[in-house]
C-alpha positions in Angstrom: -17.8 -17.7 -35.6 -21.0 -20.6 -35.4 -22.0 -20.0 -32.2 -26.2 -19.6 -32.4 -28.0 -21.6 -34.4 -27.6 -20.3 -38.2 -29.7 -21.1 -40.9 -28.4 -21.2 -44.4 -29.2 -18.2 -46.9 -29.3 -18.3 -50.8 -28.1 -21.3 -52.5 -27.0 -21.6 -55.6 -24.9 -24.5 -58.3 -21.4 -23.8 -58.6 -19.6 -23.6 -62.2 -17.5 -27.0 -63.2 -14.7 -24.6 -63.6 -14.7 -23.4 -60.3 -15.3 -26.1 -59.2 -12.4 -27.8 -60.2 -10.9 -24.6 -58.9 -12.1 -25.9 -55.5 -10.7 -29.7 -55.3 -7.5 -28.3 -56.9 -7.4 -25.5 -53.9 -8.7 -28.8 -51.3 -5.6 -30.6 -53.0 -2.8 -28.0 -52.4 -4.5 -27.0 -49.0 -4.7 -30.5 -47.4 -1.8 -32.7 -49.3 -3.0 -36.2 -47.5 -6.7 -36.0 -49.0 -6.5 -36.2 -52.1 -6.3 -39.6 -52.8 -9.6 -39.2 -51.2 -11.3 -35.9 -53.5 -13.5 -38.4 -55.3 -15.4 -39.6 -52.7 -15.7 -36.5 -51.2 -16.5 -34.1 -54.3 -16.6 -36.8 -57.0 -16.2 -35.4 -60.2 -19.7 -35.8 -62.2 -21.6 -34.5 -59.6 -22.9 -30.6 -58.0 -21.6 -28.3 -55.5 -23.6 -26.5 -54.4 -22.6 -23.1 -52.4 -24.7 -21.4 -49.8 -24.7 -18.4 -48.2 -24.5 -18.2 -44.3 -24.1 -15.3 -42.0 -20.9 -13.6 -41.5 -19.8 -13.7 -44.9 -19.0 -16.6 -44.4 -19.7 -19.1 -47.5 -20.5 -23.2 -47.3 -20.1 -25.9 -49.8 -22.2 -29.0 -50.0 -22.6 -31.7 -51.7 -26.6 -32.6 -51.8 -27.3 -32.8 -48.0 -23.7 -33.3 -47.1 -21.7 -30.3 -45.9 -18.4 -31.0 -46.7 -15.9 -26.9 -46.5 -16.8 -23.3 -45.7 -15.0 -20.6 -46.3 -15.3 -17.2 -44.1 -14.4 -14.5 -47.0 -10.6 -15.1 -48.1 -9.7 -16.9 -45.3 -8.8 -20.8 -45.9 -11.1 -23.8 -47.0 -12.0 -25.6 -43.5 -13.2 -28.4 -44.4 -16.8 -29.5 -41.7 -16.2 -31.3 -39.1 -18.6 -34.2 -40.7 -14.9 -34.8 -43.2 -12.6 -34.6 -40.5 -14.6 -37.4 -38.9 -14.5 -39.8 -42.3 -10.7 -38.7 -42.6 -9.0 -37.8 -39.4 -5.5 -39.0 -40.7 -5.2 -36.1 -43.0 -5.4 -33.0 -41.2 -2.5 -31.4 -38.7 -3.3 -32.2 -35.1 -3.1 -30.7 -31.6 -4.7 -32.1 -28.1 -6.6 -29.7 -25.7 -6.5 -31.5 -21.9 -10.0 -32.3 -20.6 -10.1 -28.9 -18.5 -10.3 -27.1 -22.0 -12.9 -29.3 -23.3 -16.4 -28.1 -21.7 -15.0 -24.1 -22.9 -14.1 -25.1 -25.8 -17.6 -27.2 -26.7 -19.2 -23.8 -25.4 -17.7 -21.7 -27.9 -14.6 -20.1 -26.0 -11.4 -19.0 -27.6 -8.7 -22.1 -27.3 -5.9 -20.5 -24.9 -2.8 -22.1 -25.0 -2.9 -23.6 -21.5 -5.3 -26.3 -22.7 -2.3 -27.2 -24.9 1.2 -27.3 -22.8 -0.5 -28.9 -19.7 0.1 -32.7 -18.9 -3.1 -33.6 -20.7 -2.4 -31.6 -24.2 -0.2 -32.5 -27.4 1.8 -30.1 -29.4 3.9 -31.2 -32.1 7.0 -32.0 -31.0 9.0 -30.8 -34.5 11.0 -33.8 -35.3 10.2 -34.8 -38.3 13.2 -37.5 -38.5 10.2 -40.2 -37.8 11.1 -41.3 -34.8 8.3 -41.3 -31.9 9.7 -38.3 -28.7 6.5 -40.1 -27.1 7.0 -43.6 -25.0 2.9 -43.9 -25.9 2.5 -45.0 -29.4 -1.7 -43.2 -29.7 0.4 -40.5 -28.8 3.4 -40.3 -31.8 0.7 -39.0 -34.2 1.5 -35.2 -32.8 5.0 -35.8 -33.7 6.1 -33.9 -36.5 6.7 -30.9 -38.1 5.5 -27.3 -36.0 2.6 -25.7 -37.3 2.4 -22.6 -38.6 0.3 -19.3 -37.6 -2.7 -19.3 -39.8 -2.8 -22.9 -40.2 -5.9 -24.8 -40.3 -6.0 -27.4 -37.6 -7.6 -30.4 -36.1 -8.1 -30.0 -32.1 -8.8 -33.3 -30.4 -9.7 -34.0 -26.2 -7.8 -35.8 -24.3 -9.6 -39.0 -23.8 -11.6 -38.6 -26.6 -11.4 -40.4 -30.4 -12.9 -37.9 -32.1 -12.0 -34.4 -33.1 -14.4 -31.3 -31.0 -12.9 -28.5 -33.5 -11.3 -27.2 -36.2 -9.9 -23.9 -37.0 -6.7 -21.7 -37.3 -4.0 -21.6 -35.3 -3.5 -17.8 -34.7 0.4 -18.3 -33.2 2.4 -21.2 -34.7 3.1 -24.1 -32.3 6.7 -23.4 -31.2 5.3 -20.0 -29.7 3.0 -21.5 -28.0 5.2 -23.8 -26.7 7.0 -21.1 -25.9 5.2 -18.6 -24.1 2.8 -21.1 -22.8 0.3 -18.3 -22.5 -2.1 -16.5 -25.1 -4.7 -17.2 -27.7 -3.7 -20.7 -29.7 -7.3 -20.3 -32.1 -9.8 -17.6 -31.4 -12.8 -19.2 -33.6 -13.3 -22.0 -34.9 -15.9 -24.8 -36.1 -16.8 -27.2 -33.1 -19.5 -29.8 -32.3 -22.6 -28.6 -31.5 -22.4 -24.9 -32.8 -24.5 -23.7 -35.5 -22.5 -25.3 -38.4 -22.7 -28.8 -37.2 -26.1 -28.9 -36.5 -27.6 -26.9 -39.3 -29.9 -28.7 -41.5 -29.6 -28.6 -45.4 -32.5 -29.8 -47.8 
């Protein structure tokens, strides 16, 4: 979606009623962000709306990009927000072999998630870790459904490298072990990441 450099289009102020609706939508979509919403979008601050190519809307506070939305898709956080609050989003992990493809803007395929270095949620919601490694316990939990926004982490790396909507559920990815997992998203080094807001 943002493979090439992009420049922001028209910038406008968001009305306070719309801003309240955005805050509500964010806390509904990402309930773990609710305690941090005042830090992300302060109540008395002014939110800006920027039009980007391909019918994408970017919401920013001052010069900080916060969330973007493609047409009627859900609000997706910018990777800078994800890096600030990494524990607030469902996550999956790709293996080392998929990293260079994801960072070049390629479609994320299921084999990058189902191989030895990849991690998907276990589907175990009991709170008991099914993995031997405590660092891998963050991938335990409920299955992620089709259409949900998910953070993609990379094997051996600390920061998230991509965020996007799943095209199939994690349960289906584990069963089929092939096909498209995420076909477009926001990744490190893409046009949205490099865009400068003045």
